C-alpha angles and dihedrals in degrees: 000000000000091000091049092052093048091049091051091053090054096043100043098077092046091052091052090057093046090051090052090051092054091049092050090050090066094053127093119260115283137187110296120235113223094358094185100044094103092051092069111112090217137005141170133228146160132244139204130174150130135256146186119228128210136171133202116214127194105217115213095214122217116011134188116241126197110215126212091262090055097254119133124226135176120243130187115200127170130196132202140153103256099200144359124244129196116251132179138233133197133182152120133267142207120199128196120201110227101168141344090279103023132071135170115220129191114194120183108194146150125242121203121187149124132239116203111212128192124199115198119198101206092182098061130049136203119237090270092056098254119128120262111262134194124192134200132188103216102200115196133197114179133188107206140178113194122198111199136177112217126204111191131187123233112288115255116194105312103337134069124183121212144174126220142193132183149124128270118201112201136196115205113220096184137078138101134213092240092058115113092219123025130186130225121264095243132042138160128215132199110221133196127179153137136228145158133240116228114195110213126183095261105023146358118263116204119186110191134183118198140170121220129197127185117244098200140048100264098188115121100222092179091063093087090068090064097049117113098194108075092193090066095052094084089057091049088051093052093087131046102177136040129181123185126224131186140185108206131190110190134178116209121200111201 
């Protein structure tokens, strides 16, 4: 239910704009705002938006742990992101006109967010019988530079829908040695999305919804060697792969 509520928050504004675009499409032709703006070979802009982050873990299953007295026991620990939380992103863009319907956009930006992770030790219980749990707030701060190819429909009045696809390399600036799970410094995402240009009297507004999926295993498996708390190492060893996902709603001002 929490995920659904957060997704509704992110999607509601975008749905309003799409509804407005459909209504405008049924109208007669009107005077166009900024009729030559799409004929520029290159232009700049700024962007601001919100996003939801998720991460897919591959759990290793049962593992053998050596205790301080030398005995070996089997532990089964699972890890998952327990909820989504809204983050935000800001940046700039530069767009090259390739064709009447195609454009290439480069958009350096920063993404700030948090992933809430829960580790459940299914082999050991609390006094009340519930399994032992550990939690981690995995804060993220990314520097990104998306490169997207945009295919836009023909403009009608003062709106123009489009679809886009591209790649988004990212550099992670966060992470501490005491974290249970730590991500690698660099990652790359595939992104697919759609949006609509709205031509206003003084600028063009572009709301865009896109889905991003990590292309690499972003788990830092060397992090366990830097951990000071030996009791936490079995939680770090409970996963061997991690791939990030995002749902991003962005507003471009051009």
